[in-house]
C-alpha beads as a LAMMPS data file, in Angstrom:
LAMMPS data file: protein, C-alpha beads

77 atoms
76 bonds

1 atom types
1 bond types

-500.0 500.0 xlo xhi
-500.0 500.0 ylo yhi
-500.0 500.0 zlo zhi

Masses

1 110.0

Atoms # bond

1 1 1 -245.993 -316.396 -444.731
2 1 1 -245.060 -314.469 -441.534
3 1 1 -243.310 -317.707 -439.782
4 1 1 -240.864 -317.466 -442.675
5 1 1 -240.398 -313.817 -442.312
6 1 1 -239.763 -314.019 -438.512
7 1 1 -237.230 -317.064 -439.269
8 1 1 -235.421 -314.734 -441.892
9 1 1 -235.115 -311.820 -439.503
10 1 1 -233.749 -313.977 -436.762
11 1 1 -230.820 -314.841 -439.179
12 1 1 -230.171 -311.129 -438.934
13 1 1 -229.850 -310.652 -435.533
14 1 1 -226.133 -310.490 -434.393
15 1 1 -224.610 -313.475 -432.459
16 1 1 -223.764 -311.168 -429.811
17 1 1 -227.273 -310.159 -429.129
18 1 1 -228.210 -313.911 -429.502
19 1 1 -225.581 -315.344 -427.003
20 1 1 -226.885 -313.113 -424.218
21 1 1 -230.508 -314.282 -424.576
22 1 1 -230.004 -318.061 -424.766
23 1 1 -233.266 -318.901 -423.558
24 1 1 -234.696 -318.418 -426.908
25 1 1 -234.553 -320.883 -429.618
26 1 1 -233.058 -319.148 -431.914
27 1 1 -232.077 -321.830 -434.107
28 1 1 -235.794 -323.381 -434.149
29 1 1 -237.104 -320.466 -435.520
30 1 1 -234.037 -320.051 -438.418
31 1 1 -234.512 -323.826 -439.247
32 1 1 -238.155 -323.838 -439.329
33 1 1 -238.044 -321.070 -442.261
34 1 1 -235.525 -323.355 -444.010
35 1 1 -238.018 -326.095 -444.099
36 1 1 -240.455 -323.579 -445.199
37 1 1 -238.728 -321.669 -447.647
38 1 1 -237.313 -324.842 -449.443
39 1 1 -238.799 -327.942 -448.291
40 1 1 -242.404 -327.387 -448.382
41 1 1 -243.201 -331.416 -448.424
42 1 1 -241.253 -331.712 -445.195
43 1 1 -243.531 -329.137 -443.095
44 1 1 -244.713 -331.130 -440.144
45 1 1 -248.305 -329.422 -438.921
46 1 1 -247.116 -330.526 -435.426
47 1 1 -243.682 -328.535 -435.478
48 1 1 -245.750 -325.405 -437.069
49 1 1 -248.293 -325.615 -434.101
50 1 1 -245.597 -325.632 -431.630
51 1 1 -244.192 -322.534 -433.203
52 1 1 -247.192 -320.931 -433.360
53 1 1 -247.847 -321.493 -429.838
54 1 1 -244.121 -320.108 -428.831
55 1 1 -244.974 -317.068 -430.969
56 1 1 -246.239 -315.003 -427.885
57 1 1 -243.433 -315.909 -425.778
58 1 1 -241.033 -314.890 -428.387
59 1 1 -243.130 -311.564 -428.727
60 1 1 -242.366 -310.729 -424.961
61 1 1 -238.797 -311.814 -425.166
62 1 1 -238.198 -309.685 -428.224
63 1 1 -239.491 -306.801 -426.649
64 1 1 -237.328 -307.240 -423.384
65 1 1 -234.200 -307.386 -425.761
66 1 1 -235.377 -304.324 -427.558
67 1 1 -235.953 -302.275 -424.048
68 1 1 -232.255 -303.775 -422.810
69 1 1 -230.933 -302.901 -426.110
70 1 1 -232.050 -299.439 -425.947
71 1 1 -230.820 -298.646 -422.383
72 1 1 -227.622 -299.947 -423.166
73 1 1 -227.122 -297.749 -426.296
74 1 1 -228.271 -294.846 -424.177
75 1 1 -225.933 -295.537 -421.332
76 1 1 -223.259 -295.926 -423.810
77 1 1 -223.847 -292.231 -425.504

Bonds

1 1 1 2
2 1 2 3
3 1 3 4
4 1 4 5
5 1 5 6
6 1 6 7
7 1 7 8
8 1 8 9
9 1 9 10
10 1 10 11
11 1 11 12
12 1 12 13
13 1 13 14
14 1 14 15
15 1 15 16
16 1 16 17
17 1 17 18
18 1 18 19
19 1 19 20
20 1 20 21
21 1 21 22
22 1 22 23
23 1 23 24
24 1 24 25
25 1 25 26
26 1 26 27
27 1 27 28
28 1 28 29
29 1 29 30
30 1 30 31
31 1 31 32
32 1 32 33
33 1 33 34
34 1 34 35
35 1 35 36
36 1 36 37
37 1 37 38
38 1 38 39
39 1 39 40
40 1 40 41
41 1 41 42
42 1 42 43
43 1 43 44
44 1 44 45
45 1 45 46
46 1 46 47
47 1 47 48
48 1 48 49
49 1 49 50
50 1 50 51
51 1 51 52
52 1 52 53
53 1 53 54
54 1 54 55
55 1 55 56
56 1 56 57
57 1 57 58
58 1 58 59
59 1 59 60
60 1 60 61
61 1 61 62
62 1 62 63
63 1 63 64
64 1 64 65
65 1 65 66
66 1 66 67
67 1 67 68
68 1 68 69
69 1 69 70
70 1 70 71
71 1 71 72
72 1 72 73
73 1 73 74
74 1 74 75
75 1 75 76
76 1 76 77
C-alpha cells in the first residue's frame, strides 16, 4: 500500500526538516502507517479517505520542501 510507504518514508525525514514545516501533519501520516502496518482491524475508512484527500496537498508541500532544501544546499556550497 502506498499510504503505508508514505508513512514509513515520513518517519525517515529528519526532525530538523519537519520542525521547519509545521503545517504538514507529519504525525498523522506516521500514525496511520502504524495502524495500517500493525492493526488492520482498526483501520477506519473515514480516516483513510481524509488522508487520500490530503495527499495532493502533501505532494505540493513536499515539492516545496525539496525546492527549498536544494536551494539551501547550493547556498552552503
